[in-house]
N, C-alpha and C positions, 0 to 999 in steps of 0.2 A: 260344407257349413261350419264344421269344427275348425277347419283351417282359417276361415274368415273370422270366427270368434277369437281364435288365438292371435291372429294378426291384429285385430282391434284391441285386444287386451295388451299386446306388446306396445302398441301406439300409446295407449293410456298410461302405461307404466313409464314409457320414455318421456311423455309430456310431464308427468308428475316429477320424475327424477331430474330432468334437465331444464324444466321451466318453472313449474309451480314451487317445488322445493327451494331452489336457489333464489328465486325472485321474491317469493312471498312468505316462506316459512322459516328458512334458515336464519339463525341469529345474524349472519352476515347481511341479510336483507335490510337490517337497520342501519347499515353503513352506506353513506352516499356513494354512488357509482361514479367513477372518473369518466366513464363513457357509457352511452346508452346500452351497449352490448356487454358491459363488464360483468353483469350478473349471469349472463348466459354462456359466455365463451371467453377463453383467454386470447383469442385471435388479435384483439385490438392491442393489448399490451405487448404481445409477442411481436407484432408488426412494428410497434413503436420502438422496441428494443433493437430489432433488426435494422431499422432505418437510422439508429443512432440519435434518438430524440427523447430518451427516457427521462433524464434528470430535469430538463426544462419542462417537459410535459407533466411529470408528477408534481413538481413544484407549483405549476399553474393550477393543478387540480386541488392541491391543499389550500392555496390562496383563495380558491373559489368555494371549496366545500368544507374546509375545516381540518382538524388534526387526524381524523380517521377517514381513509378513502379506500374504496374497494376497486382494485385493479383488475381482478378476474373473479371467476366463480369461487376460486379457492385461494385467493391472494388479496392481502390488504397492505396498505402503506400507513405507517404511524409516524406522525411528526409532532411529538410532544415528549416531555421528560417524564413527568408523573403519569403513570398509566401508559407509557410509551417505552422509550429506550431503557428506563430504569426497570420496568417490568420484564421486558423481553431479553435484554442483554446482561442483566445481573440476576435474573430470576430462573436461570436454568433451562431456557429454551434451547433445544438441540439444533445443530446444523443438519442439513440434509445432503443428498448426493450432489447438489449444485456445486459444492466445494470439492468433494472427493473425485468427481468426474473430471474436473479441470485442473486441479492443483496437486494431485498425487503424481508421482514420477517413477521411473524405472519399472514400468509394468504394473503400476497400481500400489506402490509402496507409499503409505501415508506419512504425512508430516504434521506438525502442529496445526497448520492452517487448514489442512484437508481432513483432519480427524473429525468425525461426526459426533462422537460422544464426549461430553465434557469431562468425565472421570479419566478417560484415556489421555485427553489433552492436558489435564491438570498434572498427571503423573509426569508427562514429558516436560511440561513447563517447569516443574520443580527441579528437574535435572539440569536446567540450563539458564534459568532466569537470572542467577546471581551475576553472571558475566555482563549482563545488560543493565545492572543497577547503576544509578548515577554516580554513587560513591566509587564503585569499581572502575567505571570509565574514567573519571577524573583523576584517579590515582594510578591508572594503568601505564607502566613504562612502555609497553608495546604500542599503545595508542598514541603516546607522545612521539615515539619514533616514526609511526605511520604518518602522523600529521606533518612532521618535519620533512619526511621523504616525499610524500604525495603532494602536499601543498606548496612547500618551499622549493624543493628540488625538481619537481616535475611541472606543476600547474603554473606557477608564476613565470618560470622561463618560457613555457609555451605561450602564455599570453604576451609576454614581452617580445617574443619573436614573431608574432602574427603579422603577416604582410599588411602594411599600412595600418597596423593596429586593429584589424577587423577579424573577428572569428565567429564561428557558429557556436552559440552558447549552449544549446541543448546537447550537442555532441560532446562539448567540453565537460559539462556538468555530469553527464551520464558516465563518461570515462573516469572522472575524478571520484564520483561516489562509488563506482564499481571497484576501483582500486582500493579505496579506503575500506569498503566492506569485505572484500576478499582478503585483504591483508589482516583485518581483525579476525576473520573466521579461520583462515588457513595459515597465517603467518606472512609477513611482508615479503620474504624471499620466495614463498610458494604461491603468492597471489598474482593478480593480473597487473599489467603495466600498460593500460590503454591510454593513459594521459600522455606518455611519451610517444606511443605508437598510434597516432590519430586515426589512420586508415583502418587499422584493426578494430579500434574502438567504435568507429562509425559502422563497420560491418556487423559487429556484435549487436549494436543497438538496432540496426535495421532488421537483422535476423530475428531478434527477440520480439520486436514490436509487430513485425509483419504477420505473425501468427494470430494476433489478438482478436481480429474480427471473427475468426472461425470458432472461437470458444462458444459462440452462441449456440451452435448445434449440439455440443455435448453438455452444455449447462441447461439450456432451455428446452431442447427437443431431443434428449438422448435416445428415446425409443425410436423416433423417426430415423435418426442417424444409424442406429444399430440395424434397423430393417434395411435401409439402403445399402449398408455395408455387407449384409448377408446376401443381398441380391446382386452384389458386385458393382453397385453404383455409389459407394461411399464417397468416391472422389468428386462426384457432382456437388457434394456439400462441402467437403473439406479436401482440397487438392493434396496429392501425395507429397508435394514439397513441404507442406506444413509439418507433417510427421518427420520428414528428413531434418528439417531445421530444429525441431524439438529434440530429436535424437542427438544431433550435433551439440546442442547446448547441454544436454545431460552428460554427454561424453566429456565435454570440457570441465564440467563440475566434478565429475569422477576423477579426472586427471588432477585437478587441484586437491581433491581429497587424498588421492594416493601420494601426492607430493608431501602433504601434511603428515600422512601416516609414516612416510619414510623419515621425516624429520623427528617424529616421536621415537621411532624404533632405533634410530642412529644416535639418539641423545642430543642432537642439535637443538631440539625444541626446548630442552631444559637449560642448555648452555648459553643460548644466544637469544636476545629479545627480538631480533629480526627474523628468527626462525620459529618463534613461539606462536602456535596456532590456537589463539585464545578460545574461540567458540568450539572449533573442532575438538580441541584437546579436552575441554570440559565435558562435552557430550560423550566422547570416547571413553573417558575415565568412568563416567556414570554407567555407561553400557557394560563395561567390563566388571564394574562393581556389582551390577545387577546380575550378571552372569555367575559370579562367584556365589551370590546368595542362593541361586537356584541349582547349582551343581553340587552334588554330594561328593563326587570323586574329584578332589582338588588336584590329583596327579595328572588328570587329563586336561587341565587348563593350561593355556599358554597366552602370551601377551598379544598375539596376533588376532586380527579380526577375522571371523568367518565371513562367507559371502553374504549371508543374511544381514549381519551387522554392518558390513561395508555399505550395502545398498540402503539400509535403514538410515545410517548417518548421512549418506550422500543425498537422499531425498530431503532430509531436514536442512542440510546446508544449502541445497539448491533453493529451497523456499526462502531461507534467510537472505541469501545474496540477491535473489530476484526482487524481493520486497524492499531490501535495503537500497539497492541502486536505482530501481525504477522510480519509486515514489520521491526519493530525495532529489534525483535528477530533474524530475518534473517541477518540483517545488522551487528549486534553485533557479530554474529557467524563468519561471513567472516572477520570482522575487527580483531577478536581474532586470526583467522587462519593466516592472513597476518602478524600480529605483531609477531606471535610465530614461523614463518618459519625461518630457520637458516640464510638465506641471509638477513633477516630484523632485525637481533639482534641489530644492531647499532641504528635502528629507535626506537626499544622498549626502549633501554637505554636512548636515547635522550628524548623520551616522558616521561619516569619516572623522569628524571632530571628536566624537565619542570614542571611536576605535583608536585614535592616536593618544588617548589617555592611558591605554594599556602600558604596563611597565613590566618587562620591556615591550616595545611596540611590535606588532606583527608586520615587520617590514621585509624588504627583499634581503637585507643582511641576515635575516633569521636563518637562511639556508646554510650558514657557516657552521652552526652547531646547535644542538637541541636546547642548550641552556639559554639561547636567545629567544625561545618561544615564550609567549605569555602562557600562563597556566590555564588549563581547561576551565577551572572554577572562575577565574577572572573574566574569561570570555563569556561564560554562562551568565555572569552577574550584570552584564551591561544592559540597562533597561531599554534603550531605544532599539538595540539589536534584537532583543527578545521580542519587542513589539512588532518589529518588521517581519520576523519569522512567523509569529503567531497570526498576524493579519494575512500573510500570504497563505498560510495553512487554512485559514478560514475561507477567504474568498476564492482561492485557487486550490482547493483540496485535491490532492493527487488521486485519491480514491473517493470521489463524490457519490458513487452509485450505491444502490441498495445492498444491504448486508442481510441476506435471507436467513430466517430461523423458522422452526416448525413449532406450532403451538402444542402444548399438552392439553389434556381434556379440561373442559370447564374454565377456559381462560377468560379473564376480564381485561379489556383494553380501553383506552380512552382517558382523557383528563378528568379530574374530579368534577362530578356534575354532568358529565356527558359520556359515562362509561357504557360499553356494550358488554353484556354478560353472556356466559354460557357458549362462548365460541368453542367449537368442537376441536378435538385433536386433529393434527395433520394439516392445518391451514398454514400456508406460507405467509409470513409476516416480515416486512422489510422496513427499515429506516435508512435514511440517506443523509450524509453530511451536507450534500448540496442544498437540501431543503432546511435542515436544522440550522445551518449557518446563515440563512436568509430570513430569520425571524426579525422583523423590523422593530419589535418591542424590546428585543435584547440587543440587537445590532442596528442602531439607526442608520438609515441610508445604506442598507446591506450590500448594494451593488458597487459601492465605492471602496477603494483601497485606502483605509485610514488607520495607519499604525497607532496613532495617538489614542484610539479607543481602548488600547491596552495599557495606557499610562494614566496616573493620577495627576492632579493639578500641580504637584511638585516635580513631575517628571519621573516618579518611581513607577515600578511595575504594579499594574492593577488588573490581575487576571482572575479574580475571585468572583463570587456571587453568581448571578444568572449567566454571565459570560462563560464561566467554567462549566456550568451545568449543560449548556447548549453546545459547547465546543466539542466536536466529535471527529477531528481529523485522524485520531488513532483508535477510534471506537471506544468502548467502555466495558466494564465488567472483567471477568476472569479471562476472557478471550480477546481483550484489547491487544494492540500491537506490542509484542514483547520487546521489540527493538526501538521503541519510541525515543528513549533517552539517547541512544547512539545516533539516531536520525537527527535529532535536534542539535546535538553536539557537533556532528560532522557538518551540518548546514551552517551553524554559527561560525565554526572555524573557517569554513570555505569563504563565507561572506567577509569575515574579518581579514583574511589573507588578501582578498581581491581589493576591497575598498579601502584598505590601509595603503595600498600602493597605486591604485588606478582610479581615474575618473571615467565613467562609462556613459556613452550616449548611444542612441539607436541608429543603426545604419539601415536596417530593413527588418520590419516586424510583420510582414504580410502573412506569415505562417502561424501566427500565435492564437488563432481561434481554437478553443478547447474542443477536443473530441468529447461528445456527450454520451458517455457510457460509464461502465464500472470504473475504468481508469480515465483520466482526463488530460492526457498529454497534448501538446500542440499538434494541430492537424498537418501543418506544413503548407507551404505555398505550392502552386503549380510548378515552380522552378526547383522545388525540393529543399528550400531553405525553411528554417524555423524562426530563429532570432539571431540576426547578425548584429553583434555589438562592436562599437568602436571603443577601444580601451587606450587611454592616454596616461602615461606614467606621470605621477605627481611629484 
């Protein structure tokens, strides 16, 4: 009898805990559910993510239900500025293990992107952010040398030598952006050269991207993956080859770090702009400075890194190079696709006309000496070029997926007049560029690529007002992308180099459908192509 009573009590507690509380009593019950089961179980949103349908599905839910949508019993999506991204991403909401599980490296060594606590992140950001400031980038002799070498001496000759003028754009742009980013991080002589070595670049891209679908298990269902691993069945969820490719990528990054370290210790980094590891050198100097502040016995100090410092820096550099090449490569691919579509031929012509006003022009002859390159500031100031980049970042955001944060106690979310109060601590809240960028009140006809929405009536840049508030390609707040200025500059320079010299048309774009996930690279065609461009010298 007692056992029956205990069983009945357990049933009542379970019904209250998992049905009555989340559906009728919790403050989250005031938020419309994206799916009939969202208040009861996370199964629907997990299944949606696993199938690669999250961004389109969440956008449809917001269009149907408003700026606050409940995705699961303990998860909500927010698609507004006031009471939304301004509250969550500038208001001190912390990251959770979703980031640290997937983006730490070298056995769990954190970097800025994977750090859960904002104070730890802020301390690291202060150590390194100055090398990514726009003024630093535009005045950098190293970056000027990098642009000349990668764009003029590698990329343009590769395009000019393409058989019948046809090349695979996604592979090209991924190689170019990785070369630029690794050169800025580690030094031009220590970085990659995948633009010249196309097969190696294609392999790197394939190895890097092939692991991506399996992040689901360690981000969304880490406990299940840990259980399977303990039972010896982890490879059922994440095949062993995924870990092997990750280890190979980490080893390559460590090799680049060690090459940069050798340049520092030998004095080459200080003597030669081609050996100067801008980002690596900045973080290294700050790490050593921090070491001196904490060590009482200065006699025991030396200029070499210990193993902990070596891996700490390597994890940070891996995060920077991965974010820098992957997102920019995706964006440039979609920019090239849009510019090369027949109905956008007039925009391509107008852009070329604008690019040819650069003095000196960014032409093939620029490869002869760096003095023939236009200045970074002059490139940055071109209004139509800026509009083309901004519109591509809006419509084809490389990271369109949700950016999870964890609510503190007594949170209020929602736009003025529709707030939901007393949201408890520990709720996962996400906003996504995919949804924010498709607000038709801010971006009329949001599904169309229209660069002129970023220009005023006189053809000048118009990026302020509501457009600026809703533009979220790089996030917002203290944890927004630290390398956004470098990303924009490298993309603008790449576009200037190509469309000053070539006219492009589409040979095959069957592989250009977006992956619908956290990242949104092209899916590729059954034949393995993404975007094949025909490039004709002008």
